PyMOL Python script that loads the backbone (N, CA, C, O; Angstrom):
from pymol import cmd

cmd.read_pdbstr("""\
ATOM      1  N   MET A   1       0.884  -1.220  -0.024  1.00  0.00           N
ATOM      2  CA  MET A   1      -0.019  -0.071  -0.059  1.00  0.00           C
ATOM      3  C   MET A   1       1.019   1.284   0.013  1.00  0.00           C
ATOM      4  O   MET A   1       1.971   1.383   0.786  1.00  0.00           O
ATOM      5  N   SER A   2       0.656   2.147  -0.840  1.00  0.00           N
ATOM      6  CA  SER A   2       1.423   3.320  -0.839  1.00  0.00           C
ATOM      7  C   SER A   2       0.921   4.342   0.141  1.00  0.00           C
ATOM      8  O   SER A   2      -0.217   4.274   0.604  1.00  0.00           O
ATOM      9  N   PHE A   3       1.850   5.375   0.485  1.00  0.00           N
ATOM     10  CA  PHE A   3       1.496   6.357   1.501  1.00  0.00           C
ATOM     11  C   PHE A   3       0.159   7.124   1.076  1.00  0.00           C
ATOM     12  O   PHE A   3      -0.680   7.448   1.916  1.00  0.00           O
ATOM     13  N   GLU A   4       0.015   7.401  -0.335  1.00  0.00           N
ATOM     14  CA  GLU A   4      -1.063   8.144  -0.792  1.00  0.00           C
ATOM     15  C   GLU A   4      -2.332   7.290  -0.530  1.00  0.00           C
ATOM     16  O   GLU A   4      -3.323   7.841  -0.051  1.00  0.00           O
ATOM     17  N   THR A   5      -2.340   6.058  -0.805  1.00  0.00           N
ATOM     18  CA  THR A   5      -3.505   5.194  -0.650  1.00  0.00           C
ATOM     19  C   THR A   5      -3.825   5.114   0.808  1.00  0.00           C
ATOM     20  O   THR A   5      -5.004   5.093   1.161  1.00  0.00           O
ATOM     21  N   LEU A   6      -2.868   5.068   1.664  1.00  0.00           N
ATOM     22  CA  LEU A   6      -3.015   5.081   3.072  1.00  0.00           C
ATOM     23  C   LEU A   6      -3.714   6.439   3.642  1.00  0.00           C
ATOM     24  O   LEU A   6      -4.626   6.461   4.469  1.00  0.00           O
ATOM     25  N   LEU A   7      -3.205   7.371   3.134  1.00  0.00           N
ATOM     26  CA  LEU A   7      -3.710   8.847   3.530  1.00  0.00           C
ATOM     27  C   LEU A   7      -5.168   8.908   3.195  1.00  0.00           C
ATOM     28  O   LEU A   7      -5.964   9.346   4.026  1.00  0.00           O
ATOM     29  N   ASN A   8      -5.578   8.465   1.946  1.00  0.00           N
ATOM     30  CA  ASN A   8      -6.839   8.346   1.438  1.00  0.00           C
ATOM     31  C   ASN A   8      -7.736   7.632   2.251  1.00  0.00           C
ATOM     32  O   ASN A   8      -8.918   7.974   2.268  1.00  0.00           O
ATOM     33  N   SER A   9      -7.321   6.648   2.954  1.00  0.00           N
ATOM     34  CA  SER A   9      -8.252   5.635   3.729  1.00  0.00           C
ATOM     35  C   SER A   9      -8.311   6.036   5.174  1.00  0.00           C
ATOM     36  O   SER A   9      -8.904   5.299   5.961  1.00  0.00           O
ATOM     37  N   LEU A  10      -7.762   7.113   5.575  1.00  0.00           N
ATOM     38  CA  LEU A  10      -7.685   7.410   6.892  1.00  0.00           C
ATOM     39  C   LEU A  10      -9.078   8.166   7.260  1.00  0.00           C
ATOM     40  O   LEU A  10      -9.615   8.848   6.386  1.00  0.00           O
ATOM     41  N   SER A  11      -9.589   8.063   8.380  1.00  0.00           N
ATOM     42  CA  SER A  11     -10.776   8.764   8.856  1.00  0.00           C
ATOM     43  C   SER A  11     -10.347   9.618   9.940  1.00  0.00           C
ATOM     44  O   SER A  11      -9.240   9.464  10.454  1.00  0.00           O
ATOM     45  N   PRO A  12     -11.193  10.549  10.335  1.00  0.00           N
ATOM     46  CA  PRO A  12     -10.893  11.488  11.449  1.00  0.00           C
ATOM     47  C   PRO A  12     -10.776  10.518  12.864  1.00  0.00           C
ATOM     48  O   PRO A  12      -9.990  10.817  13.763  1.00  0.00           O
ATOM     49  N   GLN A  13     -11.539   9.494  12.922  1.00  0.00           N
ATOM     50  CA  GLN A  13     -11.429   8.571  14.201  1.00  0.00           C
ATOM     51  C   GLN A  13     -10.049   7.889  14.191  1.00  0.00           C
ATOM     52  O   GLN A  13      -9.370   7.856  15.217  1.00  0.00           O
ATOM     53  N   VAL A  14      -9.636   7.347  13.035  1.00  0.00           N
ATOM     54  CA  VAL A  14      -8.324   6.777  12.979  1.00  0.00           C
ATOM     55  C   VAL A  14      -7.156   7.740  13.344  1.00  0.00           C
ATOM     56  O   VAL A  14      -6.210   7.398  14.054  1.00  0.00           O
ATOM     57  N   ILE A  15      -7.296   8.876  12.837  1.00  0.00           N
ATOM     58  CA  ILE A  15      -6.294   9.912  13.038  1.00  0.00           C
ATOM     59  C   ILE A  15      -6.322  10.266  14.637  1.00  0.00           C
ATOM     60  O   ILE A  15      -5.280  10.446  15.268  1.00  0.00           O
ATOM     61  N   GLY A  16      -7.450  10.334  15.147  1.00  0.00           N
ATOM     62  CA  GLY A  16      -7.517  10.548  16.721  1.00  0.00           C
ATOM     63  C   GLY A  16      -7.034   9.429  17.428  1.00  0.00           C
ATOM     64  O   GLY A  16      -6.500   9.660  18.513  1.00  0.00           O
ATOM     65  N   SER A  17      -7.117   8.200  17.015  1.00  0.00           N
ATOM     66  CA  SER A  17      -6.435   7.029  17.704  1.00  0.00           C
ATOM     67  C   SER A  17      -4.922   7.109  17.468  1.00  0.00           C
ATOM     68  O   SER A  17      -4.142   6.795  18.367  1.00  0.00           O
ATOM     69  N   LEU A  18      -4.478   7.549  16.201  1.00  0.00           N
ATOM     70  CA  LEU A  18      -2.961   7.703  16.142  1.00  0.00           C
ATOM     71  C   LEU A  18      -2.368   8.665  17.093  1.00  0.00           C
ATOM     72  O   LEU A  18      -1.360   8.452  17.766  1.00  0.00           O
ATOM     73  N   LYS A  19      -3.099   9.772  17.091  1.00  0.00           N
ATOM     74  CA  LYS A  19      -2.586  10.765  18.006  1.00  0.00           C
ATOM     75  C   LYS A  19      -2.683  10.584  19.420  1.00  0.00           C
ATOM     76  O   LYS A  19      -1.971  11.186  20.224  1.00  0.00           O
ATOM     77  N   ARG A  20      -3.644   9.681  19.745  1.00  0.00           N
ATOM     78  CA  ARG A  20      -3.573   9.309  21.274  1.00  0.00           C
ATOM     79  C   ARG A  20      -2.426   8.304  21.438  1.00  0.00           C
ATOM     80  O   ARG A  20      -1.714   8.376  22.440  1.00  0.00           O
ATOM     81  N   ALA A  21      -2.213   7.362  20.492  1.00  0.00           N
ATOM     82  CA  ALA A  21      -1.103   6.487  20.571  1.00  0.00           C
ATOM     83  C   ALA A  21       0.230   7.229  20.717  1.00  0.00           C
ATOM     84  O   ALA A  21       1.048   6.814  21.538  1.00  0.00           O
ATOM     85  N   ILE A  22       0.477   8.249  20.003  1.00  0.00           N
ATOM     86  CA  ILE A  22       1.657   9.060  20.002  1.00  0.00           C
ATOM     87  C   ILE A  22       1.812   9.711  21.377  1.00  0.00           C
ATOM     88  O   ILE A  22       2.863   9.787  22.015  1.00  0.00           O
ATOM     89  N   GLU A  23       0.630  10.163  21.733  1.00  0.00           N
ATOM     90  CA  GLU A  23       0.723  10.940  23.135  1.00  0.00           C
ATOM     91  C   GLU A  23       1.098  10.029  24.253  1.00  0.00           C
ATOM     92  O   GLU A  23       1.965  10.384  25.051  1.00  0.00           O
ATOM     93  N   LEU A  24       0.440   8.764  24.373  1.00  0.00           N
ATOM     94  CA  LEU A  24       0.598   7.827  25.450  1.00  0.00           C
ATOM     95  C   LEU A  24       1.922   7.020  25.112  1.00  0.00           C
ATOM     96  O   LEU A  24       2.570   6.533  26.039  1.00  0.00           O
ATOM     97  N   GLY A  25       2.316   6.877  23.841  1.00  0.00           N
ATOM     98  CA  GLY A  25       3.490   5.918  23.688  1.00  0.00           C
ATOM     99  C   GLY A  25       3.074   4.446  23.520  1.00  0.00           C
ATOM    100  O   GLY A  25       3.887   3.529  23.409  1.00  0.00           O
ATOM    101  N   LYS A  26       1.831   4.312  23.511  1.00  0.00           N
ATOM    102  CA  LYS A  26       1.455   2.904  23.395  1.00  0.00           C
ATOM    103  C   LYS A  26       0.007   2.696  22.505  1.00  0.00           C
ATOM    104  O   LYS A  26      -0.889   3.539  22.474  1.00  0.00           O
ATOM    105  N   TRP A  27      -0.016   1.650  21.933  1.00  0.00           N
ATOM    106  CA  TRP A  27      -1.281   1.221  21.248  1.00  0.00           C
ATOM    107  C   TRP A  27      -2.503   0.930  22.117  1.00  0.00           C
ATOM    108  O   TRP A  27      -2.275   0.540  23.262  1.00  0.00           O
ATOM    109  N   PRO A  28      -3.700   1.061  21.743  1.00  0.00           N
ATOM    110  CA  PRO A  28      -4.830   0.800  22.643  1.00  0.00           C
ATOM    111  C   PRO A  28      -4.698  -0.500  23.452  1.00  0.00           C
ATOM    112  O   PRO A  28      -5.102  -0.627  24.608  1.00  0.00           O
ATOM    113  N   ASP A  29      -4.086  -1.460  22.718  1.00  0.00           N
ATOM    114  CA  ASP A  29      -3.978  -2.834  23.453  1.00  0.00           C
ATOM    115  C   ASP A  29      -2.767  -2.951  24.577  1.00  0.00           C
ATOM    116  O   ASP A  29      -2.493  -3.956  25.233  1.00  0.00           O
ATOM    117  N   GLY A  30      -2.180  -1.788  24.623  1.00  0.00           N
ATOM    118  CA  GLY A  30      -1.000  -1.784  25.691  1.00  0.00           C
ATOM    119  C   GLY A  30       0.366  -1.959  25.178  1.00  0.00           C
ATOM    120  O   GLY A  30       1.326  -1.717  25.910  1.00  0.00           O
ATOM    121  N   ARG A  31       0.521  -2.382  23.912  1.00  0.00           N
ATOM    122  CA  ARG A  31       1.934  -2.528  23.342  1.00  0.00           C
ATOM    123  C   ARG A  31       2.543  -1.108  23.186  1.00  0.00           C
ATOM    124  O   ARG A  31       1.917  -0.085  22.909  1.00  0.00           O
ATOM    125  N   VAL A  32       3.803  -1.223  23.403  1.00  0.00           N
ATOM    126  CA  VAL A  32       4.611   0.120  23.378  1.00  0.00           C
ATOM    127  C   VAL A  32       4.882   0.440  21.884  1.00  0.00           C
ATOM    128  O   VAL A  32       5.264  -0.441  21.114  1.00  0.00           O
ATOM    129  N   LEU A  33       4.674   1.729  21.491  1.00  0.00           N
ATOM    130  CA  LEU A  33       5.142   2.131  20.246  1.00  0.00           C
ATOM    131  C   LEU A  33       6.619   2.098  20.116  1.00  0.00           C
ATOM    132  O   LEU A  33       7.332   2.501  21.035  1.00  0.00           O
ATOM    133  N   THR A  34       7.130   1.609  18.947  1.00  0.00           N
ATOM    134  CA  THR A  34       8.576   1.636  18.793  1.00  0.00           C
ATOM    135  C   THR A  34       8.860   3.217  18.141  1.00  0.00           C
ATOM    136  O   THR A  34       7.965   3.952  17.722  1.00  0.00           O
ATOM    137  N   ASP A  35      10.202   3.519  18.164  1.00  0.00           N
ATOM    138  CA  ASP A  35      10.396   4.935  17.699  1.00  0.00           C
ATOM    139  C   ASP A  35       9.995   4.991  16.247  1.00  0.00           C
ATOM    140  O   ASP A  35       9.457   6.009  15.813  1.00  0.00           O
ATOM    141  N   GLU A  36      10.226   3.965  15.485  1.00  0.00           N
ATOM    142  CA  GLU A  36       9.735   3.921  14.026  1.00  0.00           C
ATOM    143  C   GLU A  36       8.267   4.167  13.874  1.00  0.00           C
ATOM    144  O   GLU A  36       7.825   5.012  13.096  1.00  0.00           O
ATOM    145  N   GLN A  37       7.459   3.343  14.700  1.00  0.00           N
ATOM    146  CA  GLN A  37       6.087   3.504  14.727  1.00  0.00           C
ATOM    147  C   GLN A  37       5.588   4.907  14.996  1.00  0.00           C
ATOM    148  O   GLN A  37       4.726   5.431  14.291  1.00  0.00           O
ATOM    149  N   ARG A  38       6.150   5.501  16.032  1.00  0.00           N
ATOM    150  CA  ARG A  38       5.827   6.979  16.603  1.00  0.00           C
ATOM    151  C   ARG A  38       6.195   7.770  15.339  1.00  0.00           C
ATOM    152  O   ARG A  38       5.371   8.569  14.894  1.00  0.00           O
ATOM    153  N   ARG A  39       7.352   7.602  14.747  1.00  0.00           N
ATOM    154  CA  ARG A  39       7.627   8.628  13.602  1.00  0.00           C
ATOM    155  C   ARG A  39       6.640   8.450  12.483  1.00  0.00           C
ATOM    156  O   ARG A  39       6.079   9.424  11.979  1.00  0.00           O
ATOM    157  N   ARG A  40       6.437   7.301  12.115  1.00  0.00           N
ATOM    158  CA  ARG A  40       5.457   7.142  10.923  1.00  0.00           C
ATOM    159  C   ARG A  40       3.960   7.430  11.262  1.00  0.00           C
ATOM    160  O   ARG A  40       3.178   7.744  10.365  1.00  0.00           O
ATOM    161  N   CYS A  41       3.550   7.317  12.623  1.00  0.00           N
ATOM    162  CA  CYS A  41       2.227   7.744  12.788  1.00  0.00           C
ATOM    163  C   CYS A  41       2.279   9.395  12.762  1.00  0.00           C
ATOM    164  O   CYS A  41       1.426  10.059  12.174  1.00  0.00           O
ATOM    165  N   GLY A  42       3.220   9.879  13.367  1.00  0.00           N
ATOM    166  CA  GLY A  42       3.500  11.451  13.271  1.00  0.00           C
ATOM    167  C   GLY A  42       3.314  11.963  11.849  1.00  0.00           C
ATOM    168  O   GLY A  42       2.586  12.910  11.551  1.00  0.00           O
ATOM    169  N   GLN A  43       4.047  11.243  11.000  1.00  0.00           N
ATOM    170  CA  GLN A  43       4.025  11.695   9.519  1.00  0.00           C
ATOM    171  C   GLN A  43       2.614  11.519   9.064  1.00  0.00           C
ATOM    172  O   GLN A  43       2.081  12.445   8.452  1.00  0.00           O
ATOM    173  N   ALA A  44       1.973  10.435   9.302  1.00  0.00           N
ATOM    174  CA  ALA A  44       0.610  10.219   8.740  1.00  0.00           C
ATOM    175  C   ALA A  44      -0.387  11.242   9.366  1.00  0.00           C
ATOM    176  O   ALA A  44      -1.244  11.744   8.639  1.00  0.00           O
ATOM    177  N   VAL A  45      -0.320  11.527  10.509  1.00  0.00           N
ATOM    178  CA  VAL A  45      -1.154  12.499  11.045  1.00  0.00           C
ATOM    179  C   VAL A  45      -0.942  13.864  10.547  1.00  0.00           C
ATOM    180  O   VAL A  45      -1.882  14.631  10.341  1.00  0.00           O
ATOM    181  N   SER A  46       0.381  14.193  10.340  1.00  0.00           N
ATOM    182  CA  SER A  46       0.662  15.656   9.887  1.00  0.00           C
ATOM    183  C   SER A  46       0.248  15.672   8.431  1.00  0.00           C
ATOM    184  O   SER A  46      -0.349  16.658   7.999  1.00  0.00           O
ATOM    185  N   ALA A  47       0.513  14.687   7.680  1.00  0.00           N
ATOM    186  CA  ALA A  47       0.073  14.819   6.111  1.00  0.00           C
ATOM    187  C   ALA A  47      -1.372  14.814   6.087  1.00  0.00           C
ATOM    188  O   ALA A  47      -1.880  15.626   5.314  1.00  0.00           O
ATOM    189  N   TRP A  48      -2.212  14.018   6.817  1.00  0.00           N
ATOM    190  CA  TRP A  48      -3.502  13.898   6.774  1.00  0.00           C
ATOM    191  C   TRP A  48      -4.177  15.422   7.287  1.00  0.00           C
ATOM    192  O   TRP A  48      -5.074  15.987   6.663  1.00  0.00           O
ATOM    193  N   GLU A  49      -3.703  15.824   8.243  1.00  0.00           N
ATOM    194  CA  GLU A  49      -4.091  17.230   8.731  1.00  0.00           C
ATOM    195  C   GLU A  49      -3.880  18.199   7.764  1.00  0.00           C
ATOM    196  O   GLU A  49      -4.779  19.003   7.520  1.00  0.00           O
ATOM    197  N   GLN A  50      -2.729  18.242   7.128  1.00  0.00           N
ATOM    198  CA  GLN A  50      -2.360  19.272   5.971  1.00  0.00           C
ATOM    199  C   GLN A  50      -3.208  19.161   4.917  1.00  0.00           C
ATOM    200  O   GLN A  50      -3.352  20.178   4.240  1.00  0.00           O
ATOM    201  N   ARG A  51      -3.942  17.961   4.533  1.00  0.00           N
ATOM    202  CA  ARG A  51      -4.845  17.886   3.553  1.00  0.00           C
ATOM    203  C   ARG A  51      -6.272  18.133   3.898  1.00  0.00           C
ATOM    204  O   ARG A  51      -7.071  18.462   3.021  1.00  0.00           O
ATOM    205  N   ASN A  52      -6.661  17.968   5.287  1.00  0.00           N
ATOM    206  CA  ASN A  52      -7.978  17.905   5.509  1.00  0.00           C
ATOM    207  C   ASN A  52      -8.461  19.019   6.579  1.00  0.00           C
ATOM    208  O   ASN A  52      -9.665  19.162   6.789  1.00  0.00           O
ATOM    209  N   LEU A  53      -7.628  19.696   7.157  1.00  0.00           N
ATOM    210  CA  LEU A  53      -7.815  20.580   8.248  1.00  0.00           C
ATOM    211  C   LEU A  53      -7.343  22.034   7.764  1.00  0.00           C
ATOM    212  O   LEU A  53      -6.422  22.170   6.959  1.00  0.00           O
ATOM    213  N   PRO A  54      -8.076  23.153   8.343  1.00  0.00           N
ATOM    214  CA  PRO A  54      -7.381  24.514   8.200  1.00  0.00           C
ATOM    215  C   PRO A  54      -6.211  24.567   9.080  1.00  0.00           C
ATOM    216  O   PRO A  54      -6.085  23.763  10.003  1.00  0.00           O
ATOM    217  N   PRO A  55      -5.325  25.507   8.827  1.00  0.00           N
ATOM    218  CA  PRO A  55      -4.169  25.755   9.646  1.00  0.00           C
ATOM    219  C   PRO A  55      -4.405  25.783  11.139  1.00  0.00           C
ATOM    220  O   PRO A  55      -3.731  25.086  11.896  1.00  0.00           O
ATOM    221  N   GLU A  56      -5.442  26.654  11.595  1.00  0.00           N
ATOM    222  CA  GLU A  56      -5.534  26.834  12.954  1.00  0.00           C
ATOM    223  C   GLU A  56      -6.261  25.499  13.701  1.00  0.00           C
ATOM    224  O   GLU A  56      -6.478  25.480  14.912  1.00  0.00           O
ATOM    225  N   SER A  57      -6.559  24.531  12.905  1.00  0.00           N
ATOM    226  CA  SER A  57      -7.120  23.221  13.577  1.00  0.00           C
ATOM    227  C   SER A  57      -5.955  22.208  13.530  1.00  0.00           C
ATOM    228  O   SER A  57      -6.165  21.086  13.989  1.00  0.00           O
ATOM    229  N   ARG A  58      -4.752  22.507  13.017  1.00  0.00           N
ATOM    230  CA  ARG A  58      -3.756  21.389  12.997  1.00  0.00           C
ATOM    231  C   ARG A  58      -3.086  21.160  14.296  1.00  0.00           C
ATOM    232  O   ARG A  58      -3.108  22.070  15.125  1.00  0.00           O
ATOM    233  N   THR A  59      -2.531  20.117  14.546  1.00  0.00           N
ATOM    234  CA  THR A  59      -1.717  19.786  15.737  1.00  0.00           C
ATOM    235  C   THR A  59      -0.451  20.735  15.589  1.00  0.00           C
ATOM    236  O   THR A  59       0.172  20.882  14.537  1.00  0.00           O
ATOM    237  N   GLY A  60      -0.181  21.317  16.720  1.00  0.00           N
ATOM    238  CA  GLY A  60       1.043  22.273  16.919  1.00  0.00           C
ATOM    239  C   GLY A  60       0.789  23.627  16.325  1.00  0.00           C
ATOM    240  O   GLY A  60       1.730  24.402  16.156  1.00  0.00           O
ATOM    241  N   PHE A  61      -0.463  23.952  15.995  1.00  0.00           N
ATOM    242  CA  PHE A  61      -0.617  25.482  15.446  1.00  0.00           C
ATOM    243  C   PHE A  61      -0.425  26.321  16.552  1.00  0.00           C
ATOM    244  O   PHE A  61      -0.997  26.114  17.622  1.00  0.00           O
ATOM    245  N   VAL A  62       0.422  27.351  16.344  1.00  0.00           N
ATOM    246  CA  VAL A  62       0.489  28.541  17.288  1.00  0.00           C
ATOM    247  C   VAL A  62       0.150  29.766  16.486  1.00  0.00           C
ATOM    248  O   VAL A  62       0.785  30.117  15.492  1.00  0.00           O
ATOM    249  N   PRO A  63      -0.948  30.429  17.007  1.00  0.00           N
ATOM    250  CA  PRO A  63      -1.271  31.607  16.273  1.00  0.00           C
ATOM    251  C   PRO A  63      -0.188  32.673  16.261  1.00  0.00           C
ATOM    252  O   PRO A  63       0.627  32.821  17.172  1.00  0.00           O
ATOM    253  N   PRO A  64      -0.248  33.409  15.144  1.00  0.00           N
ATOM    254  CA  PRO A  64       0.743  34.390  15.079  1.00  0.00           C
ATOM    255  C   PRO A  64       0.578  35.591  16.090  1.00  0.00           C
ATOM    256  O   PRO A  64      -0.536  36.065  16.311  1.00  0.00           O
ATOM    257  N   LYS A  65       1.732  36.071  16.704  1.00  0.00           N
ATOM    258  CA  LYS A  65       1.507  37.243  17.624  1.00  0.00           C
ATOM    259  C   LYS A  65       1.615  38.375  16.841  1.00  0.00           C
ATOM    260  O   LYS A  65       2.166  38.406  15.741  1.00  0.00           O
ATOM    261  N   GLU A  66       0.995  39.475  17.508  1.00  0.00           N
ATOM    262  CA  GLU A  66       1.153  40.787  16.885  1.00  0.00           C
ATOM    263  C   GLU A  66       2.497  41.400  17.236  1.00  0.00           C
ATOM    264  O   GLU A  66       2.842  41.439  18.416  1.00  0.00           O
ATOM    265  N   SER A  67       3.253  41.869  16.298  1.00  0.00           N
ATOM    266  CA  SER A  67       4.528  42.527  16.578  1.00  0.00           C
ATOM    267  C   SER A  67       4.305  43.838  17.080  1.00  0.00           C
ATOM    268  O   SER A  67       3.354  44.482  16.637  1.00  0.00           O
ATOM    269  N   PRO A  68       5.115  44.357  18.014  1.00  0.00           N
ATOM    270  CA  PRO A  68       5.057  45.712  18.351  1.00  0.00           C
ATOM    271  C   PRO A  68       5.342  46.564  17.333  1.00  0.00           C
ATOM    272  O   PRO A  68       4.934  47.719  17.455  1.00  0.00           O
ATOM    273  N   CYS A  69       6.009  46.237  16.258  1.00  0.00           N
ATOM    274  CA  CYS A  69       6.570  47.058  15.179  1.00  0.00           C
ATOM    275  C   CYS A  69       5.323  47.111  14.200  1.00  0.00           C
ATOM    276  O   CYS A  69       5.288  48.021  13.371  1.00  0.00           O
ATOM    277  N   ALA A  70       4.281  46.165  14.257  1.00  0.00           N
ATOM    278  CA  ALA A  70       3.360  46.121  13.132  1.00  0.00           C
ATOM    279  C   ALA A  70       2.366  47.304  13.106  1.00  0.00           C
ATOM    280  O   ALA A  70       1.921  47.759  14.161  1.00  0.00           O
ATOM    281  N   PRO A  71       2.029  47.785  11.940  1.00  0.00           N
ATOM    282  CA  PRO A  71       1.134  48.966  11.948  1.00  0.00           C
ATOM    283  C   PRO A  71      -0.050  48.642  12.656  1.00  0.00           C
ATOM    284  O   PRO A  71      -0.456  47.481  12.608  1.00  0.00           O
ATOM    285  N   ARG A  72      -0.707  49.563  13.355  1.00  0.00           N
ATOM    286  CA  ARG A  72      -1.945  49.270  14.085  1.00  0.00           C
ATOM    287  C   ARG A  72      -3.069  50.177  13.355  1.00  0.00           C
ATOM    288  O   ARG A  72      -2.820  51.214  12.739  1.00  0.00           O
ATOM    289  N   PRO A  73      -4.277  49.636  13.523  1.00  0.00           N
ATOM    290  CA  PRO A  73      -5.352  50.529  12.945  1.00  0.00           C
ATOM    291  C   PRO A  73      -5.449  51.713  13.575  1.00  0.00           C
ATOM    292  O   PRO A  73      -5.495  51.773  14.804  1.00  0.00           O
ATOM    293  N   THR A  74      -5.489  52.724  12.836  1.00  0.00           N
ATOM    294  CA  THR A  74      -5.614  54.131  13.360  1.00  0.00           C
ATOM    295  C   THR A  74      -6.982  54.488  13.529  1.00  0.00           C
ATOM    296  O   THR A  74      -7.813  53.955  12.793  1.00  0.00           O
ATOM    297  N   ASP A  75      -7.369  55.386  14.469  1.00  0.00           N
ATOM    298  CA  ASP A  75      -8.675  55.876  14.612  1.00  0.00           C
ATOM    299  C   ASP A  75      -8.799  57.264  13.646  1.00  0.00           C
ATOM    300  O   ASP A  75      -8.046  58.232  13.757  1.00  0.00           O
ATOM    301  N   GLU A  76      -9.655  57.176  12.897  1.00  0.00           N
ATOM    302  CA  GLU A  76      -9.724  58.285  12.033  1.00  0.00           C
ATOM    303  C   GLU A  76     -10.171  59.458  12.486  1.00  0.00           C
ATOM    304  O   GLU A  76      -9.971  60.468  11.811  1.00  0.00           O
ATOM    305  N   ARG A  77     -10.925  59.531  13.835  1.00  0.00           N
ATOM    306  CA  ARG A  77     -11.307  60.676  14.314  1.00  0.00           C
ATOM    307  C   ARG A  77     -10.150  61.460  14.877  1.00  0.00           C
ATOM    308  O   ARG A  77      -9.263  60.893  15.514  1.00  0.00           O
ATOM    309  N   LYS A  78     -10.148  62.854  14.633  1.00  0.00           N
ATOM    310  CA  LYS A  78      -9.025  63.692  15.112  1.00  0.00           C
ATOM    311  C   LYS A  78      -9.616  64.354  16.287  1.00  0.00           C
ATOM    312  O   LYS A  78     -10.796  64.662  16.451  1.00  0.00           O
ATOM    313  N   LEU A  79      -8.632  64.522  17.069  1.00  0.00           N
ATOM    314  CA  LEU A  79      -8.948  65.302  18.305  1.00  0.00           C
ATOM    315  C   LEU A  79      -8.814  66.751  18.015  1.00  0.00           C
ATOM    316  O   LEU A  79      -7.922  67.184  17.286  1.00  0.00           O
ATOM    317  N   THR A  80      -9.763  67.546  18.628  1.00  0.00           N
ATOM    318  CA  THR A  80      -9.645  69.123  18.378  1.00  0.00           C
ATOM    319  C   THR A  80      -9.940  69.736  19.802  1.00  0.00           C
ATOM    320  O   THR A  80     -10.820  69.297  20.543  1.00  0.00           O
ATOM    321  N   TRP A  81      -9.189  70.696  20.078  1.00  0.00           N
ATOM    322  CA  TRP A  81      -9.311  71.376  21.300  1.00  0.00           C
ATOM    323  C   TRP A  81     -10.441  72.525  21.190  1.00  0.00           C
ATOM    324  O   TRP A  81     -10.412  73.350  20.278  1.00  0.00           O
ATOM    325  N   VAL A  82     -11.313  72.517  22.062  1.00  0.00           N
ATOM    326  CA  VAL A  82     -12.362  73.548  22.077  1.00  0.00           C
ATOM    327  C   VAL A  82     -12.003  74.781  23.104  1.00  0.00           C
ATOM    328  O   VAL A  82     -12.782  75.725  23.231  1.00  0.00           O
TER     329      VAL A  82
END
""", "prot")
cmd.dss("prot")
cmd.show_as("cartoon", "prot")
cmd.util.cbc("prot")
cmd.orient("prot")
């Protein structure tokens, strides 16, 4: 089975199971993930999320911070002294 075929066959439930296995370091039946299995699961999750989720919903997404140097919206009203 090719990687493309595998990605096309994954469902959100399977991705959730893979993510959980990566987090815990073991499969649902209690067997420990090898380093190779953890790496491949991570690749599959990352590739699936890249194809199927918007950036803000992907694992590891960090919203951009506003830079202190970035232009800020200006208030168009001008102050006048009375």
